[in-house]
ChimeraX commands (.cxc) that place a marker at each C-alpha (Angstrom):
marker #1 position 42.10,-113.24,46.15 radius 0.5
marker #1 position 42.48,-113.16,42.80 radius 0.5
marker #1 position 39.04,-114.48,41.91 radius 0.5
marker #1 position 37.00,-113.69,38.97 radius 0.5
marker #1 position 34.28,-110.63,39.59 radius 0.5
marker #1 position 32.12,-109.21,37.01 radius 0.5
marker #1 position 31.95,-105.52,37.34 radius 0.5
marker #1 position 28.95,-103.31,35.67 radius 0.5
marker #1 position 28.68,-99.25,35.85 radius 0.5
marker #1 position 25.67,-97.31,36.03 radius 0.5
marker #1 position 26.37,-93.63,34.90 radius 0.5
marker #1 position 23.92,-90.58,34.15 radius 0.5
marker #1 position 24.11,-86.94,35.49 radius 0.5
marker #1 position 22.88,-86.28,39.49 radius 0.5
marker #1 position 18.89,-87.00,39.97 radius 0.5
marker #1 position 19.07,-89.79,36.86 radius 0.5
marker #1 position 17.74,-92.57,38.81 radius 0.5
marker #1 position 21.12,-94.27,39.29 radius 0.5
marker #1 position 20.68,-95.23,42.61 radius 0.5
marker #1 position 17.12,-96.22,41.72 radius 0.5
marker #1 position 18.38,-98.32,39.20 radius 0.5
marker #1 position 21.35,-99.82,41.71 radius 0.5
marker #1 position 18.70,-100.71,44.33 radius 0.5
marker #1 position 16.72,-102.96,41.37 radius 0.5
marker #1 position 20.03,-104.64,39.81 radius 0.5
marker #1 position 21.31,-105.58,43.40 radius 0.5
marker #1 position 17.81,-107.12,44.33 radius 0.5
marker #1 position 17.95,-109.28,40.81 radius 0.5
marker #1 position 21.38,-110.33,41.31 radius 0.5
marker #1 position 20.92,-111.55,44.89 radius 0.5
marker #1 position 17.81,-113.02,44.27 radius 0.5
marker #1 position 19.96,-115.62,41.68 radius 0.5
marker #1 position 22.13,-115.96,44.84 radius 0.5
marker #1 position 25.16,-113.76,43.41 radius 0.5
marker #1 position 27.17,-111.94,46.23 radius 0.5
marker #1 position 26.85,-108.48,45.24 radius 0.5
marker #1 position 29.18,-105.33,46.40 radius 0.5
marker #1 position 28.96,-102.05,44.99 radius 0.5
marker #1 position 31.06,-98.97,45.22 radius 0.5
marker #1 position 29.63,-95.31,45.29 radius 0.5
marker #1 position 31.29,-92.08,43.64 radius 0.5
marker #1 position 30.71,-89.27,45.87 radius 0.5
marker #1 position 30.71,-86.82,42.88 radius 0.5
marker #1 position 30.21,-83.64,44.29 radius 0.5
marker #1 position 33.21,-83.93,45.76 radius 0.5
marker #1 position 34.75,-83.47,49.82 radius 0.5
marker #1 position 34.21,-86.37,51.97 radius 0.5
marker #1 position 30.84,-88.22,52.11 radius 0.5
marker #1 position 29.23,-87.53,55.03 radius 0.5
marker #1 position 26.02,-88.63,56.84 radius 0.5
marker #1 position 23.92,-87.17,54.13 radius 0.5
marker #1 position 25.53,-88.45,51.26 radius 0.5
marker #1 position 26.31,-92.26,52.37 radius 0.5
marker #1 position 22.34,-92.77,52.12 radius 0.5
marker #1 position 23.11,-94.13,48.95 radius 0.5
marker #1 position 25.43,-96.54,49.99 radius 0.5
marker #1 position 23.14,-97.36,52.85 radius 0.5
marker #1 position 20.15,-98.29,49.79 radius 0.5
marker #1 position 22.58,-100.41,48.11 radius 0.5
marker #1 position 23.47,-102.11,51.66 radius 0.5
marker #1 position 19.54,-102.49,52.27 radius 0.5
marker #1 position 18.89,-103.81,49.00 radius 0.5
marker #1 position 21.17,-106.59,49.72 radius 0.5
marker #1 position 24.82,-105.50,48.89 radius 0.5
marker #1 position 27.37,-107.67,51.07 radius 0.5
marker #1 position 29.78,-104.75,50.71 radius 0.5
marker #1 position 28.88,-101.23,50.22 radius 0.5
marker #1 position 31.24,-98.18,50.05 radius 0.5
marker #1 position 30.71,-94.61,48.72 radius 0.5
marker #1 position 34.36,-92.53,48.10 radius 0.5
marker #1 position 35.17,-88.85,48.09 radius 0.5
marker #1 position 37.84,-86.91,49.42 radius 0.5
marker #1 position 39.55,-89.26,49.79 radius 0.5
marker #1 position 37.56,-91.17,52.11 radius 0.5
marker #1 position 36.00,-94.44,51.90 radius 0.5
marker #1 position 33.54,-95.18,53.73 radius 0.5
marker #1 position 33.43,-98.75,54.58 radius 0.5
marker #1 position 35.89,-97.37,55.92 radius 0.5
marker #1 position 39.15,-96.60,55.65 radius 0.5
marker #1 position 41.28,-93.49,55.39 radius 0.5
marker #1 position 44.37,-92.29,53.78 radius 0.5
marker #1 position 45.31,-89.39,51.44 radius 0.5
marker #1 position 43.58,-90.57,47.85 radius 0.5
marker #1 position 41.26,-93.89,47.31 radius 0.5
marker #1 position 40.99,-94.61,43.15 radius 0.5
marker #1 position 38.46,-97.24,41.72 radius 0.5
marker #1 position 41.13,-99.46,41.12 radius 0.5
marker #1 position 42.83,-99.26,44.68 radius 0.5
marker #1 position 39.21,-100.18,45.77 radius 0.5
marker #1 position 39.01,-102.91,43.36 radius 0.5
marker #1 position 41.62,-104.08,44.78 radius 0.5
marker #1 position 40.22,-104.16,48.23 radius 0.5
marker #1 position 37.44,-105.80,47.15 radius 0.5
marker #1 position 38.80,-108.78,45.71 radius 0.5
marker #1 position 39.69,-109.90,49.69 radius 0.5
marker #1 position 35.88,-110.20,49.55 radius 0.5
marker #1 position 33.99,-113.54,48.32 radius 0.5
marker #1 position 31.75,-111.28,45.75 radius 0.5
marker #1 position 30.72,-112.37,42.20 radius 0.5
marker #1 position 29.66,-108.92,41.26 radius 0.5
marker #1 position 30.56,-105.23,41.74 radius 0.5
marker #1 position 28.37,-102.88,40.61 radius 0.5
marker #1 position 29.63,-99.27,40.62 radius 0.5
marker #1 position 27.72,-96.13,41.02 radius 0.5
marker #1 position 29.22,-92.99,38.97 radius 0.5
marker #1 position 33.13,-93.11,38.17 radius 0.5
marker #1 position 31.73,-92.17,34.72 radius 0.5
marker #1 position 35.26,-92.10,32.60 radius 0.5
marker #1 position 36.61,-95.87,34.78 radius 0.5
marker #1 position 37.07,-98.50,32.18 radius 0.5
marker #1 position 34.02,-100.88,32.93 radius 0.5
marker #1 position 30.73,-101.86,30.76 radius 0.5
marker #1 position 28.51,-99.50,31.71 radius 0.5
marker #1 position 24.25,-98.63,31.75 radius 0.5
marker #1 position 24.43,-95.42,30.79 radius 0.5
marker #1 position 20.98,-93.44,31.96 radius 0.5
marker #1 position 19.64,-90.30,30.08 radius 0.5
marker #1 position 17.43,-88.39,31.54 radius 0.5
marker #1 position 17.47,-84.57,29.24 radius 0.5
marker #1 position 18.46,-84.16,25.67 radius 0.5
marker #1 position 21.67,-82.72,26.58 radius 0.5
marker #1 position 22.25,-86.04,28.00 radius 0.5
marker #1 position 23.18,-87.30,24.66 radius 0.5
marker #1 position 26.78,-86.01,25.11 radius 0.5
marker #1 position 27.64,-89.12,27.58 radius 0.5
marker #1 position 27.33,-91.48,24.99 radius 0.5
marker #1 position 30.40,-89.50,22.88 radius 0.5
marker #1 position 32.56,-88.87,25.81 radius 0.5
marker #1 position 31.92,-92.38,27.05 radius 0.5
marker #1 position 33.56,-95.45,26.50 radius 0.5
marker #1 position 32.09,-99.41,26.94 radius 0.5
marker #1 position 28.79,-98.30,26.61 radius 0.5
marker #1 position 26.65,-101.97,27.07 radius 0.5
marker #1 position 23.21,-100.34,27.05 radius 0.5
marker #1 position 21.33,-97.21,27.52 radius 0.5
marker #1 position 18.45,-96.24,29.65 radius 0.5
marker #1 position 16.35,-93.17,28.54 radius 0.5
marker #1 position 13.79,-91.36,30.61 radius 0.5
marker #1 position 10.40,-89.81,29.09 radius 0.5
marker #1 position 12.09,-86.16,29.42 radius 0.5
marker #1 position 14.73,-87.40,27.08 radius 0.5
marker #1 position 14.06,-85.94,23.61 radius 0.5
marker #1 position 17.34,-86.17,22.25 radius 0.5
marker #1 position 18.30,-88.76,19.40 radius 0.5
marker #1 position 18.25,-92.32,20.46 radius 0.5
marker #1 position 21.54,-94.26,19.93 radius 0.5
marker #1 position 21.52,-97.36,17.66 radius 0.5
marker #1 position 25.06,-98.69,18.54 radius 0.5
marker #1 position 23.67,-100.01,21.92 radius 0.5
marker #1 position 20.69,-102.17,22.84 radius 0.5
marker #1 position 18.20,-98.92,24.30 radius 0.5
marker #1 position 15.16,-99.25,26.45 radius 0.5
marker #1 position 12.82,-97.04,28.05 radius 0.5
marker #1 position 12.90,-96.71,31.98 radius 0.5
marker #1 position 9.36,-97.72,32.10 radius 0.5
marker #1 position 10.15,-101.01,29.88 radius 0.5
marker #1 position 11.65,-101.77,33.63 radius 0.5
marker #1 position 11.20,-105.90,32.54 radius 0.5
marker #1 position 13.04,-105.49,29.64 radius 0.5
marker #1 position 15.87,-103.87,30.51 radius 0.5
marker #1 position 16.26,-106.27,33.65 radius 0.5
marker #1 position 16.14,-109.38,31.33 radius 0.5
marker #1 position 18.67,-107.89,29.53 radius 0.5
marker #1 position 20.73,-106.88,32.60 radius 0.5
marker #1 position 20.25,-109.89,34.76 radius 0.5
marker #1 position 22.00,-111.59,31.64 radius 0.5
marker #1 position 24.95,-109.68,31.61 radius 0.5
marker #1 position 25.26,-110.29,35.50 radius 0.5
marker #1 position 24.89,-113.74,35.63 radius 0.5
marker #1 position 27.83,-113.74,33.08 radius 0.5
marker #1 position 25.27,-114.81,29.90 radius 0.5
marker #1 position 25.58,-113.59,26.50 radius 0.5
marker #1 position 23.18,-113.67,23.51 radius 0.5
marker #1 position 23.70,-116.86,21.54 radius 0.5
marker #1 position 25.56,-118.70,24.78 radius 0.5
marker link #1:1,2 radius 0.2
marker link #1:2,3 radius 0.2
marker link #1:3,4 radius 0.2
marker link #1:4,5 radius 0.2
marker link #1:5,6 radius 0.2
marker link #1:6,7 radius 0.2
marker link #1:7,8 radius 0.2
marker link #1:8,9 radius 0.2
marker link #1:9,10 radius 0.2
marker link #1:10,11 radius 0.2
marker link #1:11,12 radius 0.2
marker link #1:12,13 radius 0.2
marker link #1:13,14 radius 0.2
marker link #1:14,15 radius 0.2
marker link #1:15,16 radius 0.2
marker link #1:16,17 radius 0.2
marker link #1:17,18 radius 0.2
marker link #1:18,19 radius 0.2
marker link #1:19,20 radius 0.2
marker link #1:20,21 radius 0.2
marker link #1:21,22 radius 0.2
marker link #1:22,23 radius 0.2
marker link #1:23,24 radius 0.2
marker link #1:24,25 radius 0.2
marker link #1:25,26 radius 0.2
marker link #1:26,27 radius 0.2
marker link #1:27,28 radius 0.2
marker link #1:28,29 radius 0.2
marker link #1:29,30 radius 0.2
marker link #1:30,31 radius 0.2
marker link #1:31,32 radius 0.2
marker link #1:32,33 radius 0.2
marker link #1:33,34 radius 0.2
marker link #1:34,35 radius 0.2
marker link #1:35,36 radius 0.2
marker link #1:36,37 radius 0.2
marker link #1:37,38 radius 0.2
marker link #1:38,39 radius 0.2
marker link #1:39,40 radius 0.2
marker link #1:40,41 radius 0.2
marker link #1:41,42 radius 0.2
marker link #1:42,43 radius 0.2
marker link #1:43,44 radius 0.2
marker link #1:44,45 radius 0.2
marker link #1:45,46 radius 0.2
marker link #1:46,47 radius 0.2
marker link #1:47,48 radius 0.2
marker link #1:48,49 radius 0.2
marker link #1:49,50 radius 0.2
marker link #1:50,51 radius 0.2
marker link #1:51,52 radius 0.2
marker link #1:52,53 radius 0.2
marker link #1:53,54 radius 0.2
marker link #1:54,55 radius 0.2
marker link #1:55,56 radius 0.2
marker link #1:56,57 radius 0.2
marker link #1:57,58 radius 0.2
marker link #1:58,59 radius 0.2
marker link #1:59,60 radius 0.2
marker link #1:60,61 radius 0.2
marker link #1:61,62 radius 0.2
marker link #1:62,63 radius 0.2
marker link #1:63,64 radius 0.2
marker link #1:64,65 radius 0.2
marker link #1:65,66 radius 0.2
marker link #1:66,67 radius 0.2
marker link #1:67,68 radius 0.2
marker link #1:68,69 radius 0.2
marker link #1:69,70 radius 0.2
marker link #1:70,71 radius 0.2
marker link #1:71,72 radius 0.2
marker link #1:72,73 radius 0.2
marker link #1:73,74 radius 0.2
marker link #1:74,75 radius 0.2
marker link #1:75,76 radius 0.2
marker link #1:76,77 radius 0.2
marker link #1:77,78 radius 0.2
marker link #1:78,79 radius 0.2
marker link #1:79,80 radius 0.2
marker link #1:80,81 radius 0.2
marker link #1:81,82 radius 0.2
marker link #1:82,83 radius 0.2
marker link #1:83,84 radius 0.2
marker link #1:84,85 radius 0.2
marker link #1:85,86 radius 0.2
marker link #1:86,87 radius 0.2
marker link #1:87,88 radius 0.2
marker link #1:88,89 radius 0.2
marker link #1:89,90 radius 0.2
marker link #1:90,91 radius 0.2
marker link #1:91,92 radius 0.2
marker link #1:92,93 radius 0.2
marker link #1:93,94 radius 0.2
marker link #1:94,95 radius 0.2
marker link #1:95,96 radius 0.2
marker link #1:96,97 radius 0.2
marker link #1:97,98 radius 0.2
marker link #1:98,99 radius 0.2
marker link #1:99,100 radius 0.2
marker link #1:100,101 radius 0.2
marker link #1:101,102 radius 0.2
marker link #1:102,103 radius 0.2
marker link #1:103,104 radius 0.2
marker link #1:104,105 radius 0.2
marker link #1:105,106 radius 0.2
marker link #1:106,107 radius 0.2
marker link #1:107,108 radius 0.2
marker link #1:108,109 radius 0.2
marker link #1:109,110 radius 0.2
marker link #1:110,111 radius 0.2
marker link #1:111,112 radius 0.2
marker link #1:112,113 radius 0.2
marker link #1:113,114 radius 0.2
marker link #1:114,115 radius 0.2
marker link #1:115,116 radius 0.2
marker link #1:116,117 radius 0.2
marker link #1:117,118 radius 0.2
marker link #1:118,119 radius 0.2
marker link #1:119,120 radius 0.2
marker link #1:120,121 radius 0.2
marker link #1:121,122 radius 0.2
marker link #1:122,123 radius 0.2
marker link #1:123,124 radius 0.2
marker link #1:124,125 radius 0.2
marker link #1:125,126 radius 0.2
marker link #1:126,127 radius 0.2
marker link #1:127,128 radius 0.2
marker link #1:128,129 radius 0.2
marker link #1:129,130 radius 0.2
marker link #1:130,131 radius 0.2
marker link #1:131,132 radius 0.2
marker link #1:132,133 radius 0.2
marker link #1:133,134 radius 0.2
marker link #1:134,135 radius 0.2
marker link #1:135,136 radius 0.2
marker link #1:136,137 radius 0.2
marker link #1:137,138 radius 0.2
marker link #1:138,139 radius 0.2
marker link #1:139,140 radius 0.2
marker link #1:140,141 radius 0.2
marker link #1:141,142 radius 0.2
marker link #1:142,143 radius 0.2
marker link #1:143,144 radius 0.2
marker link #1:144,145 radius 0.2
marker link #1:145,146 radius 0.2
marker link #1:146,147 radius 0.2
marker link #1:147,148 radius 0.2
marker link #1:148,149 radius 0.2
marker link #1:149,150 radius 0.2
marker link #1:150,151 radius 0.2
marker link #1:151,152 radius 0.2
marker link #1:152,153 radius 0.2
marker link #1:153,154 radius 0.2
marker link #1:154,155 radius 0.2
marker link #1:155,156 radius 0.2
marker link #1:156,157 radius 0.2
marker link #1:157,158 radius 0.2
marker link #1:158,159 radius 0.2
marker link #1:159,160 radius 0.2
marker link #1:160,161 radius 0.2
marker link #1:161,162 radius 0.2
marker link #1:162,163 radius 0.2
marker link #1:163,164 radius 0.2
marker link #1:164,165 radius 0.2
marker link #1:165,166 radius 0.2
marker link #1:166,167 radius 0.2
marker link #1:167,168 radius 0.2
marker link #1:168,169 radius 0.2
marker link #1:169,170 radius 0.2
marker link #1:170,171 radius 0.2
marker link #1:171,172 radius 0.2
marker link #1:172,173 radius 0.2
marker link #1:173,174 radius 0.2
marker link #1:174,175 radius 0.2
view
Protein backbone atom coordinates (compact mmCIF):
# COMPACT_ATOMS: atom_id res chain seq x y z
CA UNK A 1 0.00 0.00 0.00
CA UNK A 2 1.09 3.58 -0.52
CA UNK A 3 2.67 2.98 -3.93
CA UNK A 4 2.36 5.85 -6.37
CA UNK A 5 -0.11 5.17 -9.14
CA UNK A 6 -0.58 7.52 -12.09
CA UNK A 7 -4.24 8.45 -12.61
CA UNK A 8 -5.78 9.67 -15.87
CA UNK A 9 -9.44 10.34 -16.62
CA UNK A 10 -11.35 10.03 -19.89
CA UNK A 11 -14.43 12.25 -19.95
CA UNK A 12 -17.06 13.24 -22.47
CA UNK A 13 -20.75 12.89 -23.05
CA UNK A 14 -22.55 9.61 -23.74
CA UNK A 15 -21.50 7.82 -26.93
CA UNK A 16 -18.47 10.07 -27.48
CA UNK A 17 -16.00 7.18 -27.63
CA UNK A 18 -14.77 7.07 -24.03
CA UNK A 19 -14.75 3.28 -23.74
CA UNK A 20 -13.05 2.84 -27.12
CA UNK A 21 -10.34 5.30 -26.06
CA UNK A 22 -10.00 3.48 -22.73
CA UNK A 23 -9.43 0.21 -24.61
CA UNK A 24 -6.74 1.87 -26.75
CA UNK A 25 -5.00 3.30 -23.68
CA UNK A 26 -5.14 -0.01 -21.82
CA UNK A 27 -3.61 -1.87 -24.78
CA UNK A 28 -0.86 0.72 -25.22
CA UNK A 29 -0.01 0.76 -21.51
CA UNK A 30 0.02 -3.01 -21.09
CA UNK A 31 2.17 -3.35 -24.23
CA UNK A 32 4.84 -1.39 -22.33
CA UNK A 33 4.36 -3.66 -19.30
CA UNK A 34 2.43 -1.18 -17.19
CA UNK A 35 -0.12 -2.79 -14.90
CA UNK A 36 -3.44 -1.04 -15.47
CA UNK A 37 -6.62 -0.78 -13.42
CA UNK A 38 -9.81 0.92 -14.57
CA UNK A 39 -12.83 2.49 -12.94
CA UNK A 40 -15.97 3.27 -14.91
CA UNK A 41 -18.65 5.55 -13.54
CA UNK A 42 -22.14 4.33 -14.38
CA UNK A 43 -23.40 7.82 -15.14
CA UNK A 44 -26.97 6.84 -15.94
CA UNK A 45 -27.91 6.41 -12.29
CA UNK A 46 -28.81 3.30 -10.37
CA UNK A 47 -27.02 0.05 -9.83
CA UNK A 48 -24.98 -1.20 -12.80
CA UNK A 49 -26.68 -4.22 -14.36
CA UNK A 50 -25.10 -6.78 -16.66
CA UNK A 51 -25.72 -4.53 -19.68
CA UNK A 52 -24.02 -1.51 -18.09
CA UNK A 53 -21.09 -3.65 -16.91
CA UNK A 54 -20.12 -4.45 -20.51
CA UNK A 55 -17.76 -1.46 -20.64
CA UNK A 56 -15.74 -2.66 -17.66
CA UNK A 57 -15.67 -6.10 -19.31
CA UNK A 58 -14.24 -4.39 -22.43
CA UNK A 59 -11.57 -2.86 -20.17
CA UNK A 60 -10.72 -6.29 -18.83
CA UNK A 61 -10.53 -7.87 -22.29
CA UNK A 62 -8.22 -5.02 -23.39
CA UNK A 63 -5.80 -6.03 -20.63
CA UNK A 64 -6.78 -4.23 -17.43
CA UNK A 65 -5.60 -6.17 -14.36
CA UNK A 66 -8.47 -4.71 -12.33
CA UNK A 67 -11.68 -3.39 -13.86
CA UNK A 68 -14.69 -2.04 -12.01
CA UNK A 69 -17.90 -0.14 -12.66
CA UNK A 70 -19.61 1.94 -9.95
CA UNK A 71 -23.18 3.19 -9.66
CA UNK A 72 -25.96 3.42 -7.10
CA UNK A 73 -23.66 2.44 -4.25
CA UNK A 74 -22.60 -0.80 -5.93
CA UNK A 75 -19.04 -1.38 -7.01
CA UNK A 76 -18.98 -4.24 -9.49
CA UNK A 77 -15.72 -5.73 -8.44
CA UNK A 78 -17.98 -6.75 -6.50
CA UNK A 79 -18.41 -5.07 -3.13
CA UNK A 80 -21.63 -3.57 -1.76
CA UNK A 81 -22.10 -0.77 0.73
CA UNK A 82 -24.36 2.29 1.11
CA UNK A 83 -22.26 4.44 -1.19
CA UNK A 84 -19.01 4.32 -3.13
CA UNK A 85 -17.28 7.53 -4.05
CA UNK A 86 -14.27 7.75 -6.32
CA UNK A 87 -11.81 8.38 -3.48
CA UNK A 88 -12.97 5.22 -1.66
CA UNK A 89 -12.42 3.18 -4.81
CA UNK A 90 -8.98 4.70 -5.36
CA UNK A 91 -8.09 3.85 -1.75
CA UNK A 92 -9.15 0.26 -2.43
CA UNK A 93 -7.02 0.17 -5.59
CA UNK A 94 -3.92 1.01 -3.51
CA UNK A 95 -3.99 -2.66 -2.43
CA UNK A 96 -3.43 -3.92 -5.99
CA UNK A 97 -0.01 -4.04 -7.68
CA UNK A 98 -0.83 -1.55 -10.46
CA UNK A 99 1.02 1.32 -12.08
CA UNK A 100 -1.78 3.22 -13.79
CA UNK A 101 -5.44 3.88 -13.02
CA UNK A 102 -7.63 4.94 -15.92
CA UNK A 103 -10.97 6.45 -14.95
CA UNK A 104 -13.89 6.62 -17.37
CA UNK A 105 -16.24 9.35 -16.26
CA UNK A 106 -16.41 11.18 -12.92
CA UNK A 107 -16.11 14.45 -14.87
CA UNK A 108 -15.71 16.67 -11.82
CA UNK A 109 -13.01 14.67 -10.04
CA UNK A 110 -9.64 16.39 -9.79
CA UNK A 111 -7.33 14.26 -11.91
CA UNK A 112 -5.66 14.90 -15.28
CA UNK A 113 -8.34 14.62 -17.96
CA UNK A 114 -8.64 13.69 -21.59
CA UNK A 115 -11.81 15.44 -22.80
CA UNK A 116 -13.66 14.16 -25.85
CA UNK A 117 -15.75 16.67 -27.82
CA UNK A 118 -18.29 15.35 -30.28
CA UNK A 119 -20.77 18.18 -30.84
CA UNK A 120 -20.40 21.98 -30.68
CA UNK A 121 -22.37 22.16 -27.41
CA UNK A 122 -19.78 19.86 -25.78
CA UNK A 123 -17.47 22.90 -25.57
CA UNK A 124 -19.12 23.65 -22.20
CA UNK A 125 -17.05 20.80 -20.73
CA UNK A 126 -13.94 22.90 -21.27
CA UNK A 127 -15.41 25.77 -19.27
CA UNK A 128 -16.56 23.68 -16.30
CA UNK A 129 -13.81 21.07 -15.90
CA UNK A 130 -10.38 21.35 -14.31
CA UNK A 131 -7.05 19.58 -14.88
CA UNK A 132 -7.60 19.13 -18.60
CA UNK A 133 -4.52 17.52 -20.13
CA UNK A 134 -5.68 17.24 -23.72
CA UNK A 135 -8.73 17.39 -25.96
CA UNK A 136 -9.79 14.94 -28.65
CA UNK A 137 -12.45 16.11 -31.08
CA UNK A 138 -14.66 14.35 -33.61
CA UNK A 139 -15.24 15.59 -37.19
CA UNK A 140 -18.81 16.34 -35.99
CA UNK A 141 -17.41 18.90 -33.53
CA UNK A 142 -17.78 22.29 -35.21
CA UNK A 143 -17.00 24.48 -32.22
CA UNK A 144 -13.92 26.44 -31.30
CA UNK A 145 -10.78 24.44 -30.58
CA UNK A 146 -9.07 25.32 -27.31
CA UNK A 147 -5.59 26.79 -27.52
CA UNK A 148 -4.74 26.08 -23.86
CA UNK A 149 -4.41 22.30 -24.30
CA UNK A 150 -2.90 19.79 -26.65
CA UNK A 151 -5.68 19.12 -29.14
CA UNK A 152 -6.03 16.14 -31.50
CA UNK A 153 -8.54 14.97 -34.06
CA UNK A 154 -10.03 11.64 -33.03
CA UNK A 155 -8.83 10.46 -36.46
CA UNK A 156 -5.18 11.25 -35.55
CA UNK A 157 -4.87 8.10 -33.46
CA UNK A 158 -1.08 7.77 -33.79
CA UNK A 159 -0.55 11.37 -32.67
CA UNK A 160 -2.78 11.34 -29.62
CA UNK A 161 -1.66 7.86 -28.54
CA UNK A 162 2.00 8.94 -28.72
CA UNK A 163 1.19 11.97 -26.55
CA UNK A 164 -0.88 9.95 -24.07
CA UNK A 165 1.66 7.12 -23.87
CA UNK A 166 4.23 9.63 -22.64
CA UNK A 167 1.76 10.73 -19.96
CA UNK A 168 1.00 7.16 -18.93
CA UNK A 169 4.72 6.38 -18.60
CA UNK A 170 5.33 9.46 -16.43
CA UNK A 171 7.27 11.15 -19.23
CA UNK A 172 6.81 14.82 -20.01
CA UNK A 173 8.05 17.12 -22.72
CA UNK A 174 11.59 18.25 -22.02
CA UNK A 175 12.53 15.23 -19.90
